[in-house]
C-alpha positions in Angstrom: 36.3 62.4 10.8 34.5 65.3 11.3 33.7 64.2 14.9 37.2 63.3 15.8 38.3 67.1 14.6 35.6 68.6 16.9 37.0 66.6 19.8 40.1 67.5 19.2 39.5 71.0 19.1 37.4 70.9 22.2 40.5 69.0 23.9 43.0 71.9 22.9 40.4 74.8 24.2 39.9 73.3 27.4 43.6 72.6 27.8 44.5 76.0 26.9 41.8 77.0 29.3 43.0 75.4 32.1 46.5 76.2 31.7 46.1 80.2 31.4 43.8 79.7 34.4 46.7 77.8 36.3 49.0 80.8 35.4 46.9 83.4 36.5 45.9 81.8 39.8 49.6 81.3 40.4 50.3 83.8 43.4 52.7 83.9 46.1 49.9 82.8 48.4 50.9 79.4 49.1 52.5 76.5 47.4 49.8 74.3 48.3 47.1 76.3 46.5 49.3 76.2 43.4 49.7 72.0 43.7 45.7 72.1 44.3 45.4 73.7 40.8 47.5 71.7 38.9 45.7 68.7 40.5 42.0 70.0 39.1 43.7 70.8 35.5 45.3 67.2 35.2 41.8 65.5 36.5 39.6 67.7 34.2 42.1 67.0 31.4 42.6 63.4 31.8 38.4 62.9 32.2 37.9 64.8 28.9 40.8 62.6 27.2 39.3 59.6 28.4 36.0 60.5 27.3 36.8 61.2 23.8 39.3 58.5 23.5 36.7 55.9 25.2 34.1 56.6 22.5 35.7 55.4 19.2 36.9 52.3 21.2 33.5 51.7 22.5 31.9 52.0 19.4 34.7 49.6 18.3 33.8 47.0 20.9 30.1 47.6 20.5 30.5 47.0 16.5 32.6 43.8 17.3 30.5 42.5 19.8 27.4 43.1 17.7 29.0 41.2 14.9 29.5 38.6 17.0 26.0 38.6 18.3 24.5 38.7 14.5 26.2 36.1 13.2 25.2 33.9 16.3 21.9 34.9 15.6 22.5 34.7 11.9 23.7 30.9 12.2 21.0 30.0 14.4 18.4 31.0 12.0 20.2 29.1 9.4 20.3 25.9 11.3 16.6 26.6 11.8 15.9 27.1 8.4 18.1 24.0 7.2 16.3 21.7 10.0 13.1 23.0 8.6 13.8 22.0 5.1 15.2 18.4 6.3 11.9 17.9 8.3 9.9 18.8 5.4 12.2 16.1 3.1 11.4 13.5 5.8 8.2 13.8 5.9 7.8 13.6 2.0 10.2 10.6 2.1 7.8 9.2 4.9 4.9 9.8 2.6 6.8 8.2 -0.5 7.8 5.2 1.7 3.9 4.6 2.7 2.5 4.8 -1.0 5.4 2.6 -2.1 4.1 0.2 0.7 0.6 0.5 -0.1 1.2 -0.1 -4.2 3.4 -3.4 -3.0 0.3 -4.6 -0.8 -2.0 -4.0 -3.6 0.4 -5.7 -6.2 0.4 -8.4 -3.8 -3.5 -8.7 -3.5 -3.5 -8.4 -7.7 -1.3 -11.4 -7.9 -3.7 -13.3 -5.3 -6.5 -12.4 -7.3 -5.0 -13.5 -10.8 -3.6 -16.5 -9.2 -7.2 -17.4 -8.1 -8.9 -16.7 -11.4 -6.2 -18.6 -13.2 -7.0 -21.5 -10.8 -10.7 -21.3 -11.3 -10.3 -21.0 -15.1 -8.2 -24.0 -15.1 -10.6 -26.0 -13.1 -13.4 -24.9 -15.3 -11.5 -25.4 -18.8 -11.1 -29.1 -17.0 -14.9 -29.3 -16.4 -16.0 -28.1 -19.6 -13.3 -30.7 -21.3 -14.5 -33.4 -19.4 -18.2 -32.5 -20.2 -17.6 -32.2 -23.9 -16.2 -35.7 -23.9 -18.8 -37.1 -21.7 -17.9 -37.5 -18.0 -19.5 -40.6 -16.4 -20.7 -41.3 -13.0 -20.3 -45.0 -12.2 -22.3 -47.4 -10.1 -22.1 -50.4 -8.1 -24.3 -53.4 -9.6 -27.8 -53.0 -9.0 -27.2 -49.6 -7.2 -28.2 -46.0 -8.3 -26.6 -44.8 -5.2 -23.8 -42.1 -6.0 -20.5 -42.9 -4.3 -18.5 -40.1 -2.9 -15.8 -39.9 -5.5 -18.4 -39.1 -8.1 -20.3 -36.6 -5.7 -17.4 -34.4 -5.4 -17.3 -34.5 -9.4 -20.9 -33.5 -9.9 -20.3 -30.7 -7.4 -17.8 -29.4 -9.7 -20.3 -29.9 -12.4 -22.6 -27.4 -10.6 -20.3 -24.7 -9.4 -19.5 -24.6 -13.1 -22.8 -24.3 -13.9 -23.7 -21.8 -11.5 -20.7 -19.4 -12.8 -22.2 -20.1 -16.2 -25.7 -19.3 -16.7 -25.7 -20.5 -20.4 -24.6 -23.8 -20.1 -27.2 -26.8 -20.1 -26.3 -30.6 -19.4 -27.7 -33.4 -21.0 -27.7 -36.9 -18.9 -27.9 -40.5 -20.5 -28.4 -43.2 -17.8 -27.3 -46.6 -18.8 -27.3 -50.3 -17.1 -24.9 -53.3 -17.7 -26.3 -56.3 -19.4 -26.6 -58.6 -16.4 -30.4 -58.8 -15.6 -33.8 -58.5 -18.0 -34.7 -55.8 -20.1 -37.2 -54.2 -17.9 -35.0 -54.3 -14.7 -32.0 -53.0 -16.7 -34.3 -50.1 -18.1 -35.8 -49.3 -14.5 -32.5 -49.1 -13.0 -30.8 -46.7 -15.9 -34.2 -44.6 -15.0 -33.3 -44.5 -11.4 -29.8 -43.4 -11.6 -30.4 -40.7 -14.2 -33.0 -39.1 -11.6 -30.4 -39.5 -8.7 -27.9 -37.6 -10.8 -30.4 -34.9 -11.5 -31.8 -34.6 -8.4 -28.1 -34.2 -6.9 -27.4 -31.6 -9.0 -30.7 -29.7 -8.2 -30.0 -29.9 -4.6 -26.7 -28.1 -5.4 -28.9 -25.3 -6.9 -29.0 -26.1 -10.6 -32.1 -25.5 -12.1 -34.0 -28.5 -13.4 -34.7 -26.9 -16.7 -31.1 -27.0 -17.8 -30.8 -30.4 -17.1 -32.6 -32.9 -19.6 -31.9 -36.8 -19.7 -32.7 -39.9 -21.1 -32.3 -43.4 -19.8 -31.6 -46.3 -22.1 -31.3 -49.8 -20.0 -28.4 -52.0 -21.5 -29.4 -51.1 -24.8 -25.9 -49.2 -25.2 -22.9 -51.0 -23.9 -19.5 -49.6 -24.2 -18.0 -53.0 -25.6 -19.1 -55.7 -27.3 -17.6 -58.1 -25.1 -19.4 -58.6 -21.9 -17.2 -59.2 -18.7 -16.5 -58.0 -15.3 -14.6 -54.9 -16.2 -16.8 -54.0 -19.0 -19.9 -54.5 -17.0 -18.4 -51.9 -14.3 -18.2 -49.0 -17.2 -21.7 -49.7 -18.6 -23.1 -48.9 -15.2 -23.0 -45.3 -15.7 -24.6 -41.8 -16.1 -23.1 -39.4 -18.9 -23.1 -36.1 -18.8 -22.6 -33.7 -21.9 -21.9 -30.2 -21.9 -24.3 -28.4 -24.1 -24.5 -24.6 -24.8 -27.8 -22.8 -24.6 -28.3 -22.9 -28.8 -27.2 -26.5 -28.9 -29.8 -27.3 -26.2 -32.7 -25.4 -28.2 -31.7 -27.2 -31.4 -31.9 -30.7 -29.1 -35.6 -29.8 -27.8 
């Protein structure tokens, strides 16, 4: 406001000075000189007025332009800030997704391991049940050769014993009632030895395998026939804990 008052005073002073100058200069010399003087006054006053008026207008335009420029810069800064926040959130989301994927993978692995352990445990329990009630390896007439079916069963026994070092197995060899006693006794001993040697070949220490051959002295049925003879040609395996094995010895 103060600046406007000062500007107005300057304009008035200049106008008065120019008018006075024009009046004193007006003589009878020539009309041309007068016209020239008025022209100078007009030009001078107009220039000063333009300068004074132009100042506030220029300031207004400058302020308005600066506002738009500042707002544009501010908007760009805000956009960049929001973009940075979004980038951080996306990075955090990607990390969470990666962790969830890794957890899913670990859970799947854990499930597979638990499933395998359950299968192994069930297999061991089945083998233990068979051994606790007595598992039989059957033979053909007059033979001590272990058939493939019973080799697989003995493989299971060896696997279980390897995973449970405190287990021992008691083996009993038999023969059917055909043939004389000496032959049957020798045959039952040979069958017993074949089973022990097979388990030892699978890595089982022979000190964990004890046995006795009984020939034809312990048939499973009183009546002798083809079917009953088949069941008499056997080696029976029975599970013993370490305490039971020590007691038996």
